[in-house]
C-alpha positions in Angstrom: 103.0 -90.5 -158.0 106.8 -90.8 -158.2 108.7 -89.1 -155.3 112.4 -88.2 -155.9 115.0 -86.9 -153.6 117.5 -84.8 -155.6 120.3 -85.5 -153.2 122.9 -88.2 -152.5 123.0 -87.2 -148.8 122.6 -90.2 -146.5 121.2 -87.8 -143.9 118.5 -86.4 -146.1 117.6 -89.9 -147.2 117.2 -91.0 -143.6 115.1 -87.9 -142.8 112.9 -88.4 -145.8 112.2 -92.0 -144.7 110.4 -90.4 -141.7 107.8 -89.3 -144.2 107.9 -91.9 -147.1 108.6 -95.6 -147.1 109.6 -95.5 -150.7 111.1 -92.8 -152.9 113.9 -92.6 -155.5 117.2 -90.9 -155.2 118.5 -89.0 -158.3 121.7 -87.1 -157.5 121.7 -83.5 -158.9 124.4 -82.7 -161.4 124.1 -78.9 -160.7 127.4 -77.3 -160.3 127.2 -75.3 -157.1 130.2 -73.2 -158.1 128.0 -71.5 -160.7 126.2 -69.6 -157.9 128.0 -66.4 -156.8 125.5 -65.3 -154.1 127.2 -64.5 -150.8 124.2 -63.9 -148.6 123.7 -67.3 -146.7 119.9 -67.1 -146.6 119.7 -66.5 -150.3 122.5 -68.9 -151.2 121.0 -71.9 -149.5 117.6 -71.3 -151.1 119.1 -70.8 -154.6 121.1 -74.1 -154.2 118.1 -76.1 -153.1 116.1 -74.8 -156.0 118.8 -75.3 -158.6 119.5 -78.9 -157.5 115.7 -79.7 -157.6 115.3 -78.1 -161.0 118.2 -79.9 -162.5 116.8 -83.3 -161.5 113.2 -82.3 -162.4 114.2 -81.1 -165.9 116.1 -84.3 -166.5 113.3 -86.8 -165.5 110.0 -85.0 -165.8 109.1 -86.0 -169.4 108.9 -89.6 -168.2 106.4 -88.9 -165.4 102.7 -87.7 -165.3 102.8 -87.1 -161.6 106.0 -86.2 -159.9 107.4 -84.6 -156.7 111.1 -83.7 -156.7 112.7 -82.5 -153.4 116.0 -80.7 -153.4 117.8 -79.5 -150.3 120.9 -77.6 -149.1 122.3 -76.8 -145.7 125.1 -74.5 -144.7 126.9 -73.4 -141.6 127.6 -69.7 -141.1 129.9 -68.2 -138.6 131.7 -64.8 -138.2 130.6 -63.6 -141.6 131.7 -66.8 -143.4 130.0 -69.8 -145.0 131.7 -72.9 -143.6 131.5 -75.7 -146.2 132.9 -79.2 -146.0 136.5 -79.2 -144.9 139.2 -79.6 -147.5 141.4 -81.7 -145.2 142.0 -82.5 -141.6 143.8 -79.2 -141.0 140.8 -77.3 -142.3 138.5 -79.3 -140.1 140.6 -78.6 -137.1 140.7 -74.8 -137.8 137.0 -74.7 -138.3 136.2 -76.6 -135.1 138.7 -74.5 -133.2 136.7 -71.4 -134.3 133.3 -72.9 -133.6 134.1 -74.4 -130.1 132.5 -72.4 -127.3 130.6 -70.2 -129.8 127.2 -70.0 -131.6 126.9 -70.7 -135.3 123.9 -70.3 -137.6 122.7 -73.2 -139.7 120.6 -72.3 -142.8 118.7 -75.1 -144.4 116.4 -74.9 -147.4 114.4 -77.3 -149.4 112.6 -76.9 -152.7 109.6 -79.0 -153.8 108.7 -79.2 -157.4 105.3 -80.8 -157.9 103.9 -81.9 -161.3 100.4 -83.1 -161.9 97.9 -82.7 -164.7 100.4 -80.8 -166.8 100.8 -78.2 -164.1 104.1 -77.5 -162.3 104.4 -75.8 -158.9 107.7 -74.8 -157.2 108.0 -73.9 -153.6 111.2 -73.1 -151.6 111.4 -72.9 -147.8 114.1 -71.6 -145.5 114.8 -72.8 -142.0 117.2 -70.9 -139.6 118.7 -72.5 -136.5 121.4 -71.6 -134.0 123.8 -74.3 -132.8 125.7 -73.5 -129.5 128.9 -75.5 -129.3 130.6 -76.5 -126.1 134.2 -75.6 -125.4 136.6 -78.2 -126.9 140.3 -78.8 -126.2 142.7 -79.3 -129.1 143.0 -82.9 -128.1 139.2 -83.4 -128.2 139.1 -81.8 -131.7 141.9 -84.0 -133.0 140.3 -87.1 -131.6 137.0 -86.2 -133.2 138.6 -85.5 -136.6 140.3 -89.0 -136.4 136.8 -90.6 -136.4 136.4 -89.2 -140.0 132.9 -87.9 -139.2 133.7 -84.2 -139.8 135.2 -84.7 -143.2 132.0 -84.6 -145.3 130.0 -82.2 -143.1 129.4 -78.5 -143.5 131.1 -76.8 -140.6 133.1 -80.0 -139.9 130.6 -81.4 -137.4 127.4 -83.6 -137.2 124.7 -82.9 -134.7 123.3 -86.4 -135.2 126.6 -88.3 -134.8 129.6 -88.3 -132.5 129.6 -84.6 -132.7 126.4 -84.4 -130.7 128.5 -84.5 -127.5 130.0 -81.2 -128.4 126.6 -79.5 -128.9 125.4 -77.5 -125.9 122.0 -76.5 -127.4 120.1 -76.2 -130.7 117.7 -73.2 -131.1 115.4 -74.1 -134.0 114.7 -77.3 -135.9 117.0 -80.3 -135.2 116.1 -82.0 -138.4 116.9 -78.9 -140.5 120.4 -78.7 -138.8 120.8 -82.4 -139.9 119.8 -81.4 -143.5 116.0 -81.3 -144.0 113.2 -79.6 -142.0 111.0 -82.7 -141.7 108.1 -80.9 -139.9 107.9 -78.1 -142.5 108.2 -80.6 -145.3 105.3 -82.7 -143.9 103.2 -79.6 -143.7 103.8 -78.6 -147.3 103.4 -82.1 -148.7 99.8 -82.2 -147.3 98.9 -79.9 -150.1 100.2 -82.3 -152.8 100.0 -85.9 -151.6 
């Protein structure tokens, strides 16, 4: 059975390696700007589904047995979805808002399973709360200079240097990183 991660995220790749030694990576070409949903719980689920579907539809004719896993993670604070920063100023403003506060992290994954000409799709949502420590402007600027915040939703990484600014995580650590590994293992038992 071919297993495919529909994501180019190094973090999702690393997390999936906790379950499988071997899998393929096929980056989704789905345009996230097509989705107009504003509700974060729905948005993250739609994006994980659309990414998985785009890859599945592209490669499924070549495979008799196939699992495609798509995922999406977003940070939500004060009524706003906080995506990846546009630049260092945006990263600074985001971290300034988040420091000393709680933010929600919504992470979803979709599994599309194909076997014996049957296809099953399942999407799962994970919600966690990240409590950030207070940070000085100098600490924020120093963190931004490492480059780590620049490709992260919410401008921080719980698994990297940013971990020193995390006071507590309520929920699944792996889902905050990008993929709820425990839930995924549970679901895969049905198919693998």
